[in-house]
N, C-alpha and C positions, 0 to 999 in steps of 0.2 A: 218905297216900292221899287224905285229905280235901282237902289243899292242892292236890294234883295234879288232883283232880276239879273243884275250884272254878276252877282256872286253865283247864281244858278248857272249862267252861261259859262263862267270860268270853270266851274266844277264839271259840267258836261264836256267842255273842251278837253280838260285834263284826262277825264275818263276815257275819251275816244281816241287819245293819242296812241299810235302804234307802239307796241313794246318791242324794243330792239334787243336782239340776242346779246348776252354778255360776252360770248366768245364765238368765233367762227370755227370751222373745222381746222385741224392742225395744218400748219403751213411748213414749207421747207425753207430753212434758213440758208441763204447763199453764202458759202464760205470758201476761202482759198486755203488749201492744205500745203504745208511747207515741210521740208526736211528738218528734223530736230524735235526738241521737247522743251517743256517749261520745267526747269528744275525746282524742286520743292525745298522746304527749309531743312530737310535732311539729306540734301544732295552731297555726295562724297567726291564729286569730280570738279568742284570749283564753280558750279553753276547754281548756287543757292539763290532761290528767288530770281532767276535769270534764265534766258534762253540758252540752250546747249545743243551741241552737234549741228549747228546751222550749216546747211549746204552739204552735209555728209550723206552720200548716197548709200552708205553701208549702215546707217543708223536704223534701228527697228522702231523708230517713233516718228510721228507726224503731228504737227500742231497747226492751228489756224492763225490767220491774221486776227488782229483785234476787231471785234464786232461790237456795235453799240445796240443795246436793247433799250428801247425808248420808254417802256412803261413798267412800273412796278406790278408784280402779280403775273408776270409772263413766265410760263413754264417751258423749259427747254430740255430736250432729252436726245440722247444718241446711244448707240450700242457698241460693244467691243467683244470680240470672240477670243476664246482661249481654250486651254485644255488642262484639266487638273488645276494646279496653281500657277501655270505658266501661260505666257502670251497675253497677260493683262498689264495695264499700267502699273508700274512699281511704285513703292512708297517714296522713291526719290524723285518722282515727277508729279506734277499737278494734272489731274484729269480736267478740272475746271479751275480757272484762275481769274483774278480781278486785276485790272490795270488802270493806271492813271497817267495823264500826260504831264511831264515835267520838262520845261524848256524845249518843247517841241518833240519830245521823245516819249514813247510809252514805256513805263516801268511797272513791275509788279506792285500792286497796292497791298502792302503787307498788313494793313489794317482792314482789308476787305475779305471777301469770300474766296478762300483758296483751299482746295480739297485734294490732298495727295491720293495717289492710286492705292487701291486696297488689295491688289494682287489676287483678284477674283473672289474676295470675301464680301458678303452682303453686310455693309455697314455704312453709316453716313449717307451720302447721296447715291451710293452704289447698291444695286439690287441684282443678285445673280439668279438666273433660271437656266438650268442645264449648264452649257458651256458659254452662255451669253450673259454679259453684265450690261445692265442699262444704267446710265448716269442720268439722274433727273434733278434739275436745279430750277428753283423759282426765284426771280429777282425780288429784292426787297425795296428798291428805290428806282426812280426814273433814271434813265440814261446810265445804266451800268455798262462798263466796258469789260468784255470777257474774251478769253481764249479757251479753246478746247484742245485736248491732246489724247492720243490713243497709241497703243502698241500694235504694229501691223503683223506680228508673227503669224497669227491665225486668221488674219483678214486678207487673204490672198486667194486668187483663183488657181485653177490647175496649171496655168502657165506662169504663175508667180507674180502676176499683176496685182497690185494693191487694190482691194475693194474698200473704198472709203465709206465710212458710215454716213448715213443721212442724218443731218441735224434738224430736228423738228422743233417748232415753237408754237405756242398757243396762249392767248390771254385767258387765264383761269381765275384771276382775282384771289388766288390762294395766298396765305401768309408767306413771306419770303423765307427761303431756306436759312439764310444767314441771320435774319432777325430772330427766327425761332431758336436758332443755335445760341445766339447772344442771350436771349431771355432765359434759356435753360442754364446758362453758365452764371447768371447773376440773379438767381432767385432770392427772395427774401430769406434772411437767416434768422432763426428763432433761438434766443438764449433762454432756456427753460428753467423753471424754479428748482428742478432736481440737478441743475448744473450740467445738463447735456445741451449740445448744439445741434439743431435740426434745420430742415428746410432746404439746404443746398443739395446739389446733385453730384453723384460720383460718375466719372467717365473712364472708359478703358484707355490706358495710355500712361505716360509718365512725364515729369518735368526733368529734362536732362541737366545734370550739373556740369561744372567746369571739367570734371573728370570723365565725361561721357566720351566713349571711343567710337561711336558711329554717327558723329556729326550732329547730334542734337544737344549742343552746348547752349545752356540757358534758353532752351526752347522746349515746347511740348511735342512729344512724339505721339500722334494719335493712333487709334485702332489697335493698340498693343494690349492684348487681353491678359498678359502676365502681370500687369500693373494696373492700378486705378489711381486717378488723381481727382481732387475735389473741384467743384465749382468755386467761385470766389466766396470767401468767408470774410465779411467786413466786421472787424472787431471795434466796437464804438469807443472804448476808453483805454488809454495807456495804463499799464499795470495789470491788465487782464491776462491771465494765464490760460493758454490753449494746450490741450494734451490729447494724445491718442496712443493706444497700445496696439502694436502690430502683432496679431495673433496667428499669422501664417508663416510657417518656416518652409524654405529659407526666406530670410528677411530681405528688405531692400538693401542694395549695395551702394557704394560710394558714387556710382555713375548717375544717380538721381538725387534731386533735392527732395528730401522728405518733408521739409517746410520751406516755402518760398514766398517772396514778397512781390507784389504786383502794383503797377500804376495804371489808372484808367487812360485809355488812348482811343478817343472816338467811341465807337460802339464796342470796342474790344479792350483787352488789357495786355500790357507788355511787362515782362519781368523786370523788376527793379534790381539791377546788378549791384547796386550799393546797399540794398536792403537786407532783410532777414532771410538769408538763403543758407540752409544747413543740410549736410549729408550725414550719414552715420559716422563719418570721421570726426564730427564735432561733438566732443564729449560733453559740452555744456548742455546739450539738449537731449542727450541719450541716457536712459536709465534702464537697469535690468529689473523687470517685474516678474518674479517667479519664472525666469528663463525666457520671458518675452521682452521685446524691445518697446519701451515707452518713450515717445518723443514729446518734449515739453518746451514751450516758448512763451515768454511774457512780453507783451507788446510794449513798445517804447514811445509810441505816439498815438494820438486819437485817430480813429478811422483807418487803421491799417488793413490793407487787402491781402489776404493770405490764401495759399493753396496748401493742401496736404497731399502726400503721395505715399502709397503702400504697395508692396509686392503681395498680390493676392492669389496668383496662379488660377484665376477664374473662379475663385470662391464666391458663392452667392450672397453670403452675409458679411458685411463690412463692420468693423468695430465702431463703437460709439465715440464721437468727439465730445470732449468735456471742457468746461470753462470754470474758472475761479477768479476771484478778485478780492483785494483787501476790503475789510468792512468799511462802508461809507462810499465806496466807488459808485455803487448803484443805490438809489433810494429804496426803501422798503416796499413801496408800491410798484416797483419795477421801472420807474423812470430814471433816466440818466441824470447824474449831477454834472452837467456839461459846463455850467458857468458861462454859457454863450447867450447871445441875444436870441430872441425867439425867431427872428427872421433869418438866422444863419441856417445853412443846410446841414442836415445830419444824415448818417449813413443808412444803408439798406438793411436795417436790423430791427428785430422785434424782441424786446425783453418781456418775458411772460411771467406774471405773478401767480402765486398759489391760488388766488381768488378767481383766476380766469377759467378754471375748470377744464383745462386742456389735458388730455391723457397722453403721456409719452409712451412709445412702444418699442424703442430700440433704435439701432444704428441707422436704418434706412428710412425711418418714418419722417413724414412731413407734417408739421402741425397744421391743423385746420385754421381757417381765417375767422370763423365765427367764435365768439366768446373769448377773443384774445385782446388784451390791452396792448395796442400798438403805441410805442413811444416815438417811433420815427420811421417813416417809409419814404425812401428816395431811391428809385430803382436805378442803380448803376448797371450799365450793360457791359457785356463781355463776350468774348468768343470762346467756344469750346472746340478743341481739336480732339480727334480720336485716332488711335494708332495700333501698330502691331509688329513687334519683333523681340527676340530674347536678348537679355543683356549678359547673363552669366555665360551662356554658350551661344555663339552666333549660329544662325541657321546655315545650312548648306546653300551656297550661292547658286541661283538658277540662272544660267547663262542665256537661257532662251528669251527672257524678257528683261534682261538688264539693259539699262540705258547705256548706249555706246557713244 
């Protein structure tokens, strides 16, 4: 009876505890604005992933000191005004950037959340309404170190004084922007019985090759709708052939890697400069299929992480990725012949057998998880960047919001 009475009192006590609100009203983040900008990975002036135009009173950009956001799930937002496609943060600068301390100095964390300007386009963390763009970012982990940056061109009063944006923050408990981005880039890949590869995501942008002439060498240019690049495709076994036919003319040119190799780096991936990186200049991977370009690569080691890239010109339908392998590479039941111990880790791949009953429906389909025989599931995470500019013909330069 004493135990029952004590349990009753504990239950009553818990029920009568006050419910604390998950978040308070939005608060204003106290920041100091400085002359200059945070150069992005595509910066053409020598400030790639670094601060530029520091102390220059003629620069059209301002950036904040580093601020520490204590709790994951904190949402931060601020606005920027422009006109047409001018007056907004350019692709050569980061609107929101991640920082880390190295030997007492803060440097850009290239494996963290870094978002280049979108030049007024609603994409990524940028949302445009009229002539105002709102940047909204939610932290993915405790104690993130961030800087914010904007273009002042249209953020001035009638006397020419800069009207600095108010930076708001609120604990929302939402999933982190960067974590969601990484998850989208490293979705499970399905090797289907009809020899198609599904499950991964396509993103607007491209992987720049060593021939890239606008400073995206061995880097992803995000938000660029003329091209699409794939999320990470992990190929489980050496000797597996991956192929795709580019069905949109004009095709990709030599300034992009149509096939590229990547290494895991924290939550993200970095390009493996010594790996399988091919442009259309590489005859070994290029074939003519009834006037279309087919790109084919056979893996040389187990668990290769690949990206594919195509010029799509905004086409809504992307071609199907296909796979093939010598007989005996995979068991008849869809399981890998890895020859490894059971406790060894295997890649983020699902090989689907005919008996699984999964219907495949084309290039952009994602296989469902029910009725699928999973041979191995290990979620590699990665970062997805998104982008926007033409390669064959450079756009006219907009001097109004160029970083100076």
